C-alpha positions in Angstrom: -11.8 -4.3 3.9 -9.8 -6.8 4.5 -8.4 -6.6 8.4 -4.6 -6.1 7.9 -2.5 -8.2 10.8 0.3 -9.8 9.9 1.6 -11.3 5.8 4.3 -13.6 5.6 4.7 -13.8 1.9 7.4 -13.7 -1.1 8.1 -10.1 -1.7 8.6 -8.9 -5.6 11.4 -6.6 -6.1 10.4 -3.9 -8.6 13.7 -1.6 -8.3 12.5 0.9 -10.4 13.5 4.0 -9.2 10.3 6.9 -9.9 7.4 4.9 -10.8 4.8 7.8 -11.2 0.8 6.8 -11.3 0.8 7.2 -15.0 3.1 4.2 -15.2 1.1 2.0 -12.7 -2.1 2.9 -14.0 -2.1 4.5 -17.8 -4.9 6.6 -18.5 -6.6 5.0 -21.4 -6.8 1.8 -18.9 -8.5 4.1 -16.2 -11.0 4.5 -19.0 -11.6 1.0 -19.5 -12.7 0.3 -15.9 -10.9 -1.3 -13.0 -11.0 -4.8 -14.7 -8.7 -3.3 -17.4 -6.6 -1.1 -14.5 -5.3 -4.5 -13.0 -5.0 -6.4 -16.0 -2.8 -4.2 -17.7 -1.0 -2.5 -14.5 2.3 -1.6 -15.1 1.7 -1.9 -18.4 4.8 0.1 -20.2 6.9 -2.1 -17.9 5.3 -5.3 -17.8 4.6 -5.4 -21.8 6.3 -5.5 -24.7 4.6 -3.4 -27.8 2.8 -6.3 -29.4 1.5 -7.1 -25.6 3.2 -10.1 -24.8 4.5 -10.0 -20.9 8.3 -9.1 -20.7 10.5 -11.8 -19.4 12.6 -9.6 -17.7 10.0 -8.3 -15.9 9.7 -9.1 -11.8 5.9 -9.4 -11.7 6.0 -11.6 -14.6 8.2 -13.7 -12.9 6.2 -17.2 -11.7 8.3 -17.3 -8.6 7.0 -14.4 -7.3 3.1 -15.3 -8.6 1.5 -15.3 -4.6 3.7 -12.4 -3.7 1.1 -10.0 -1.0 4.5 -7.4 -0.5 5.9 -5.3 -3.1 8.9 -3.8 -2.7 9.9 -0.1 -4.3 11.6 2.0 -5.9 12.3 5.1 -4.7 9.6 7.9 -5.0 6.9 4.9 -5.4 3.2 6.6 -6.4 4.9 9.9 -7.7 3.0 11.8 -10.2 -0.7 12.5 -10.3 -2.9 11.8 -7.4 -5.1 8.8 -9.4 -6.8 6.7 -6.7 -6.5 3.7 -9.5 -2.8 3.1 -8.6 -3.7 1.8 -5.4 -6.5 -0.6 -6.9 -4.1 -2.2 -9.6 -1.3 -2.7 -6.8 -4.2 -4.2 -4.5 -5.7 -5.9 -7.5 -2.2 -7.7 -8.4 -2.8 -9.4 -4.9 0.1 -6.6 -2.7 -1.6 -5.9 0.6 2.3 -4.1 1.8 4.4 -1.4 -0.3 8.3 -1.7 1.2 9.8 1.5 0.0 12.3 4.6 1.1 9.4 7.0 0.0 5.9 7.2 -1.9 4.1 10.2 -3.6 2.3 12.1 -0.9 -0.9 10.9 -2.2 -0.1 7.3 -3.1 0.8 6.9 0.2 -2.5 8.1 2.0 -4.5 6.8 -0.9 -2.8 3.4 0.3 -4.5 3.2 3.8 -7.8 3.9 2.1 -7.9 1.5 0.2 -6.6 -1.5 2.8 -2.7 -1.4 1.8 0.2 -0.8 4.6 3.2 1.6 2.8 6.3 1.3 4.7 8.7 3.7 4.4 12.6 2.6 5.7 15.8 3.6 6.3 18.3 3.0 3.0 20.3 0.4 5.2 16.8 -1.6 5.6 15.7 -1.1 2.2 18.8 -2.9 1.1 17.8 -6.0 3.7 14.5 -6.3 2.4 15.6 -5.8 -1.9 18.0 -8.4 -1.0 15.5 -10.7 0.5 13.2 -9.9 -2.0 15.4 -10.8 -5.2 16.5 -13.9 -3.5 12.7 -14.8 -3.0 12.6 -15.5 0.3 9.8 -15.1 2.5 9.8 -11.4 4.8 6.7 -11.6 7.4 5.0 -8.3 8.6 3.1 -7.4 11.2 1.3 -4.4 11.9 0.3 -5.0 15.7 4.3 -5.5 16.2 5.6 -2.8 13.7 8.1 -5.3 12.5 9.4 -6.7 9.0 11.0 -10.0 10.3 13.8 -11.1 7.8 15.0 -14.7 7.3 17.5 -15.7 10.0 15.9 -13.5 12.9 16.6 -10.4 12.3 13.7 -7.7 12.5 13.0 -4.2 11.1 10.7 -1.6 13.0 8.6 0.7 11.3 6.6 3.4 12.2 2.8 3.9 11.7 0.8 6.4 13.1 -1.8 5.2 15.2 -5.5 6.0 13.8 -3.8 4.6 10.4 -3.1 1.6 11.9 -6.4 0.9 13.7 -7.7 2.0 10.4 -6.1 -1.1 8.6 -6.3 -3.6 11.9 -10.3 -2.8 11.3 -10.4 -2.7 8.4 -12.0 0.5 7.6 -11.7 3.8 5.2 -11.9 7.1 6.4 -15.7 6.9 6.1 -15.3 3.7 8.5 -13.7 5.5 11.0 -15.9 8.2 11.3 -19.0 6.3 11.7 -16.8 4.0 14.4 -16.7 7.8 16.5 -20.3 8.6 15.7 -21.1 7.9 19.3 -19.0 10.0 21.3 -19.3 12.7 19.1 -22.3 13.1 19.5 -22.3 12.2 23.4 -19.2 15.8 22.9 -21.5 17.7 20.9 -24.3 17.1 23.5 -22.2 18.6 26.3 -21.0 21.0 24.7 -24.6 22.1 24.0 -25.1 22.0 27.5 -21.9 23.7 28.7 -21.8 26.4 25.7 -25.6 26.8 23.5 -24.9 29.8 22.7 -22.5 28.5 20.1 -24.8 26.0 18.7 -27.6 28.8 17.8 
């Protein structure tokens, strides 16, 4: 995965609550493979019944064509445990998703796929959403754990240290384990010497 440090980008506003994984990646597209997962991401919201892009859908707006930050409504990514939902988000170019809350499994899957999900208070979210709707640039610094808004306003955000490390190094869960393999093996050797009966 590409390491995550700092992103400066316009933020695309998808301010719809309870967008579930069936909306992000409809099952019929999941069955068609990864290319279709990305091409038809958010299909029920992005396209008309005849397949033409909906002009009123923010992710179809040319103003957000190069956005790498996605601002979402509450409970984004709820529903089934479809990792393909994160594949779709990442495949559209988004490395960071900002919202007030996410489906638990979607939130976890983001870190495994190089996407930073940030949970904001309602007040901070309102400021971020307003900037997104105005097509203003935001900066998200993982190292500092800060979102910078226009006008020098900064919003801190939490992230677990192990997840921060993984994103900054571009590692998934397995990569993190392998990175710690030498210390684990040294511990096991010391423990085997100290407690040989525990290793029979």
